[in-house]
C-alpha positions in Angstrom: 6.2 25.6 -15.2 5.4 22.9 -12.6 7.9 20.4 -10.9 6.2 17.0 -11.3 7.3 13.7 -9.8 6.3 10.6 -11.5 6.4 6.9 -10.2 6.2 3.9 -12.5 5.8 0.6 -11.0 6.8 -2.8 -12.2 4.2 -3.6 -14.7 4.8 -0.1 -16.3 8.3 -0.9 -17.1 8.0 -4.7 -17.6 9.8 -4.9 -20.8 11.7 -2.8 -23.5 8.4 -1.7 -25.1 6.9 -0.7 -21.8 9.9 1.3 -21.0 9.7 3.2 -24.3 6.1 4.0 -23.6 7.0 5.4 -20.1 9.7 7.4 -21.9 7.4 8.9 -24.2 5.0 10.1 -21.4 7.9 11.6 -19.5 9.1 13.3 -22.6 5.6 14.7 -23.3 5.5 16.1 -19.7 8.8 17.7 -20.2 7.6 19.1 -23.7 4.7 20.7 -21.9 7.2 22.8 -19.9 7.5 21.0 -16.6 10.4 19.9 -14.7 10.2 16.1 -14.2 11.6 13.7 -11.7 10.8 10.0 -12.1 11.0 7.2 -9.5 11.0 3.7 -11.1 10.3 0.1 -9.6 12.1 -2.9 -11.0 10.9 -4.5 -14.2 7.8 -6.8 -13.9 8.7 -9.7 -11.4 12.2 -9.0 -11.1 12.3 -8.4 -7.4 10.4 -11.7 -6.7 12.8 -13.5 -9.2 15.9 -12.1 -7.3 14.4 -13.0 -4.0 13.8 -16.6 -5.3 17.4 -16.8 -6.5 18.6 -15.7 -3.0 16.6 -18.3 -1.3 18.0 -20.9 -3.7 21.6 -20.2 -2.8 21.1 -19.5 1.0 18.1 -20.7 3.1 18.3 -17.5 5.2 20.0 -14.8 3.0 22.2 -12.3 5.0 20.0 -9.1 5.3 22.7 -6.8 4.1 23.6 -8.9 1.0 19.9 -9.3 0.2 19.6 -5.6 0.1 22.4 -5.3 -2.2 20.9 -7.8 -4.5 17.3 -6.6 -4.4 18.3 -2.9 -5.1 19.9 -3.8 -8.4 16.4 -4.3 -10.0 15.6 -0.7 -9.9 19.1 0.3 -11.1 18.5 -1.6 -14.3 15.1 0.1 -14.7 16.4 3.7 -14.2 19.4 3.2 -16.5 17.2 1.7 -19.3 14.6 4.6 -19.0 17.4 7.3 -19.1 18.7 5.5 -22.2 15.3 5.6 -23.8 14.8 9.3 -23.1 18.2 10.1 -24.5 17.2 8.4 -27.6 14.3 10.8 -28.0 16.7 13.7 -27.9 16.2 14.7 -24.1 18.8 14.9 -21.5 18.2 12.4 -18.6 20.2 11.4 -15.6 19.8 8.4 -13.4 20.6 8.3 -9.8 20.5 5.5 -7.2 18.7 6.0 -3.9 22.0 7.1 -2.1 23.1 9.4 -5.1 19.5 10.9 -4.8 20.1 11.7 -1.0 17.6 9.1 0.2 18.8 8.6 3.8 17.3 5.8 5.8 17.6 4.0 9.1 19.6 0.9 9.2 16.9 -1.8 9.2 17.6 -3.9 6.2 14.5 -5.0 4.2 12.2 -2.4 5.8 14.1 0.7 6.3 12.4 4.0 6.9 13.2 7.4 5.4 14.8 9.8 7.9 16.0 12.4 5.5 16.2 13.3 2.0 19.0 15.5 0.7 18.4 15.8 -3.1 21.4 18.2 -3.8 22.5 16.3 -7.1 18.8 16.0 -8.2 18.2 19.8 -7.9 21.5 20.5 -9.8 20.5 18.2 -12.5 16.9 19.9 -12.7 18.6 23.3 -12.8 20.6 22.2 -15.8 17.5 21.2 -17.6 17.8 17.4 -17.3 15.0 14.8 -16.7 15.9 13.2 -13.3 15.4 9.3 -12.9 15.6 7.9 -9.5 15.9 4.2 -8.4 12.9 3.7 -6.1 12.7 1.3 -3.0 16.1 2.0 -1.9 18.2 4.3 0.3 21.5 4.6 2.3 22.3 4.6 5.9 24.9 7.2 7.1 26.0 5.3 10.2 26.6 1.9 8.6 27.3 3.3 5.1 25.2 0.4 3.6 22.5 0.2 0.9 19.1 -0.4 2.4 15.7 -1.3 0.9 12.3 0.1 2.0 10.2 -3.0 1.7 7.0 -3.6 -0.4 5.7 -0.4 -1.9 9.0 1.3 -1.3 9.1 3.0 -4.9 5.8 4.8 -4.0 7.3 6.1 -0.8 10.5 7.0 -2.7 8.4 9.1 -5.1 6.4 10.8 -2.3 9.6 11.6 -0.3 11.1 13.0 -3.3 8.0 15.3 -4.1 8.1 16.4 -0.4 11.9 17.2 -0.4 11.8 19.1 -3.8 8.5 20.8 -3.0 6.9 19.3 -6.2 3.5 20.5 -7.3 2.1 16.9 -7.7 3.3 13.4 -7.3 1.9 11.3 -10.0 1.8 7.5 -9.2 1.3 5.5 -12.4 0.0 1.8 -12.2 -2.0 -0.5 -14.4 -5.4 1.0 -13.6 -6.8 4.3 -14.3 -6.9 5.5 -10.6 -8.4 4.5 -7.3 -11.8 2.6 -7.6 -14.5 1.9 -5.2 -13.1 -1.7 -5.0 -10.4 -3.7 -6.7 -11.7 -4.1 -10.4 -10.1 -7.6 -10.5 -12.7 -8.6 -7.7 -15.5 -6.4 -8.8 -15.3 -5.6 -12.5 -18.2 -3.0 -12.2 -16.1 -0.9 -9.6 -16.3 2.9 -10.3 -13.3 5.2 -10.4 -13.2 8.0 -7.9 -12.5 11.6 -8.7 -10.9 12.3 -5.6 -10.4 10.5 -2.1 -9.1 11.9 1.1 -5.9 10.8 2.7 -7.7 9.7 5.7 -9.9 7.4 3.5 -7.0 6.3 1.5 -5.0 5.2 4.5 -7.9 3.1 5.8 -8.4 1.5 2.2 -4.7 0.9 1.9 -4.4 -0.6 5.5 -7.2 -2.8 4.8 -6.2 -4.5 1.5 -6.4 -1.9 -1.3 -3.1 -2.1 -3.2 -3.2 0.7 -5.7 -1.2 2.8 -3.2 0.9 1.8 -0.3 0.1 2.9 3.2 3.5 4.3 4.1 3.5 6.4 0.9 0.0 7.8 1.7 1.0 8.6 5.4 4.2 10.3 4.2 2.1 12.3 1.9 -0.4 13.3 4.6 2.4 14.3 7.0 4.3 16.4 4.4 1.4 17.8 2.5 2.0 16.1 -0.9 -0.7 16.1 -3.5 -0.8 12.4 -5.1 -2.5 11.9 -8.5 -3.0 8.1 -9.2 -3.1 7.5 -12.7 -2.5 4.6 -15.4 0.7 4.2 -17.6 -1.5 2.7 -20.3 -4.1 5.4 -20.9 -4.3 9.2 -20.7 -7.5 9.1 -18.5 -7.6 11.4 -15.6 -6.9 9.4 -12.5 -7.8 10.0 -8.8 -6.4 12.8 -6.6 -5.6 12.0 -3.0 -6.3 15.1 -1.1 -4.7 16.0 2.4 -6.2 18.3 4.8 -7.0 21.8 3.2 -6.2 20.5 -0.3 -8.4 21.4 -3.3 -9.2 19.0 -6.0 -7.4 20.5 -9.1 -10.5 19.7 -11.2 -12.9 21.4 -8.9 -14.1 24.9 -9.7 -12.8 27.7 -7.7 -14.8 27.9 -4.4 -16.7 24.6 -5.0 -17.3 22.6 -1.8 -16.6 18.8 -2.0 -19.3 16.6 -0.4 -17.9 13.6 1.4 -19.2 10.4 -0.1 -21.0 8.1 2.6 -18.9 5.1 1.3 -15.8 5.8 -0.7 -15.0 2.1 -1.2 -14.9 -1.5 -0.4 -11.6 -3.3 0.5 -10.6 -6.9 0.6 -7.7 -8.5 2.3 -6.6 -12.3 2.3 -3.2 -11.6 4.0 -4.3 -12.3 7.6 -4.7 -15.3 9.8 -6.8 -15.7 13.0 -5.3 -17.1 16.2 -7.6 -18.1 19.0 -6.3 -18.4 22.6 -8.9 -20.9 24.1 -9.7 -21.4 27.7 -7.9 -18.3 29.1 -8.6 -17.7 32.8 -11.0 -15.0 33.1 -9.0 -12.7 35.5 -7.4 -9.2 35.2 -4.1 -9.1 33.4 -4.4 -12.1 31.2 -5.1 -10.2 28.0 -2.1 -8.0 28.7 0.1 -11.2 29.3 -1.1 -12.6 26.0 -0.5 -9.6 24.0 2.9 -8.9 25.4 4.0 -12.2 24.3 2.6 -11.6 20.7 4.4 -8.2 20.6 7.7 -9.8 21.5 7.2 -12.2 18.7 7.1 -9.2 16.3 3.6 -10.0 15.1 1.4 -7.0 14.4 -2.1 -7.6 15.7 -5.0 -6.2 13.7 -8.5 -7.2 15.1 -9.3 -8.6 18.6 -12.5 -10.3 20.0 -12.9 -11.7 23.6 -15.8 -14.1 24.2 -18.0 -13.6 27.2 -17.0 -15.7 30.0 -19.4 -18.5 31.1 -17.3 -21.0 33.2 -14.5 -18.7 34.5 -12.5 -19.0 31.3 -12.9 -17.1 28.1 -11.5 -17.3 24.4 -9.5 -14.5 23.0 -9.2 -14.3 19.1 -7.1 -11.9 17.1 -5.7 -11.4 13.6 -2.2 -11.1 12.4 -0.4 -11.2 9.0 -0.1 -14.7 7.8 3.7 -14.2 7.8 3.7 -13.3 11.6 1.3 -16.2 12.5 4.1 -18.9 13.1 6.2 -16.7 15.3 3.3 -15.7 17.5 1.9 -19.4 17.9 5.6 -20.4 18.9 6.0 -17.5 21.4 2.5 -18.3 23.0 2.9 -22.0 23.2 6.2 -21.5 25.0 4.3 -19.6 27.6 1.3 -21.7 27.8 1.8 -22.9 31.4 2.6 -19.4 32.6 -0.5 -17.9 31.2 -2.6 -20.8 31.9 -4.6 -21.2 28.7 -6.0 -24.5 27.4 -4.9 -24.5 23.8 -4.2 -22.5 20.6 -6.3 -22.5 17.3 -4.8 -21.3 14.1 -7.1 -20.4 11.1 -5.5 -19.0 7.8 -8.5 -19.5 5.7 -10.0 -16.1 6.5 -10.6 -12.9 4.7 -11.3 -9.3 5.8 -14.0 -7.0 4.2 -13.7 -3.2 4.9 -16.3 -0.5 4.1 -14.6 2.9 4.2 -16.1 6.4 3.9 -15.7 9.8 5.6 -19.4 10.3 5.3 -19.9 7.5 7.9 -19.5 10.3 10.6 -22.5 12.1 9.5 -24.7 9.5 8.1 -26.7 6.6 9.9 -27.4 3.2 8.6 -24.2 2.4 7.1 -23.7 -0.7 9.4 -27.2 -1.8 8.9 -26.7 -1.8 5.1 -23.5 -3.9 5.4 -24.9 -6.5 7.8 -28.2 -6.9 5.8 -26.3 -7.4 2.6 -24.3 -10.2 4.2 -27.1 -11.7 5.8 -29.1 -11.8 2.6 -26.2 -13.5 0.9 -26.0 -16.2 3.7 -22.5 -14.9 4.7 -21.5 -15.4 8.3 -19.4 -12.7 10.3 -16.6 -14.0 12.6 -15.1 -10.8 13.8 -16.1 -7.0 13.6 -13.9 -4.0 13.9 -14.7 -0.2 13.5 -13.3 3.2 13.3 -14.8 6.6 12.6 -14.8 6.0 8.9 -14.4 2.2 8.6 -16.3 -1.0 9.4 -14.3 -4.3 9.0 -15.6 -7.8 9.3 -13.7 -11.2 9.0 -15.3 -13.8 6.9 -14.5 -17.3 5.5 -11.9 -16.7 2.8 -14.0 -18.6 0.3 -16.9 -16.1 0.8 -14.7 -12.9 0.6 -15.2 -12.2 -3.1 -18.9 -12.8 -3.3 -19.4 -10.7 -0.1 -17.4 -7.9 -1.6 -19.7 -7.9 -4.8 -22.8 -8.1 -2.5 -21.8 -5.3 -0.4 -20.6 -3.1 -3.2 -23.9 -3.4 -4.9 -25.8 -2.8 -1.6 -24.1 0.7 -1.3 -25.0 1.6 -4.8 -21.3 1.6 -6.0 -21.7 -0.5 -9.1 -20.8 1.2 -12.3 -22.5 0.6 -15.8 -19.7 -1.3 -17.4 -16.6 -3.3 -16.6 -13.2 -1.7 -15.7 -10.4 -2.1 -18.1 -7.3 -3.5 -16.3 -4.3 -2.8 -18.8 -1.8 -5.2 -17.3 -1.0 -7.7 -14.6 -0.1 -6.9 -11.0 3.1 -9.0 -10.8 3.4 -12.0 -8.8 
C-alpha cells in the first residue's frame, strides 16, 4: 500500500460533472489499496471572480479580508468533492488549510509555508478515510489569521503535504497529459516528456511554463518529493519530475537515464523592459539604480548594459509587468540624484527560453538557437544564460513564431497535435 497525494486544479473541478469525475479517480486509487490525500483548487475561475468582486466593492481590498474571501473558493471545492466521494460509498473528510496544519508566515496574499503539522490528517488516514484538503491557504500562528499562498498555491500545498506525510508520490493533475517540450497551446506538435529533472523543471517554470509552479517544484526538490504530472481527463501516464538521486519508476532497474540536450522551450509574456538611458559611466551607478528598483519591490530578471561611447551608457532590465509602474516611479523620483537622462518603458516584449541539462556537455546549442531565429528574421534584444538555459527577449508579436521555429530546429516536434482537454482558466 502506498500513500498518494493528488492535486486537482481549477479546470479539473470546474463544475459538478468534473467534480464527480475527480471523485471517481480518487475512489479508484483508494480501491487499488492506496491511502489518498487530495488537495483541491477553487472551481474554474472562482478565484478570479472573487477578486473581481472584491475590487468592485473596494478599490484596494484589505489584505486580511481578501484572504478570507479568496480562501472560500477552495473550501467549496473540498466539501463538494467529499460529498461526491461519500455518494460512492467511501468515507471522506475535508479540511481547511488551518485544520490540515498548514502553518505559514503572516504575509497576506503571498504567504510562505513554514511548517506542516498534519495530525488530523494522519488520524483520518489511520481510520480509513480519504482526506481532502483545501489548497492555496494556511494559518499564521502569531496573528491567528487565514493566509493565502498566491498563484500556484494549491500545487505548493500538495507538495508540502506529501513531504510532511512522507508520501510515495505527489500527483499533480491538470488539463494536459504531463509536461511537454513546449506549451501545446503555442506549439501543437510539442512532445510529452517521460521525465524531467527538478533542475530543468525549475528553469522551465521560472521562464513561463505553467504546468507546474516554481515554488512547488522548489519545495519538492528541497524535501525529496517525487512529482508525477498527469491529466484529470485521461488515464495516460504523465511526466515524473525527478530530484537528485531519484529513479524514474518506469525505468528498468539499473538503467541509466541520458540527459536530453534540450528538454523544452518556454515562452513568457509577463515581463516588461525598462531602459535607464544616459547613465553616467562611472563606478557605483548601476548599484544605485538597482538599489532603487529593489526598494520598489520589483524583481529584476534580465540585465543588459550597453558599451559606453560618450561617457554615458544605457542600462536595460526586465521586471514583471505588475512591478514596472512601481519601479518607474521610484527611479523617476531619484533621477537627479543618479544623473540619468530619461526612462523608457516597453511592455510589448516576450521571453523565449531553451532549457536542457545536456547543455553542460554538448556544444552548439546556442548556435542552433541563434541560427533558427536569424533564419526566421527575428531580432534579439537581450540574452541571458545559465548552465542549462538560454533566454532571449524578443518582440512580443514574434514570440509564438519564434518558439515554433526554435522547437523545430531542436528536433522536438512530434508527429501529431497534442490534445488539450480543457481550458486553463482566465
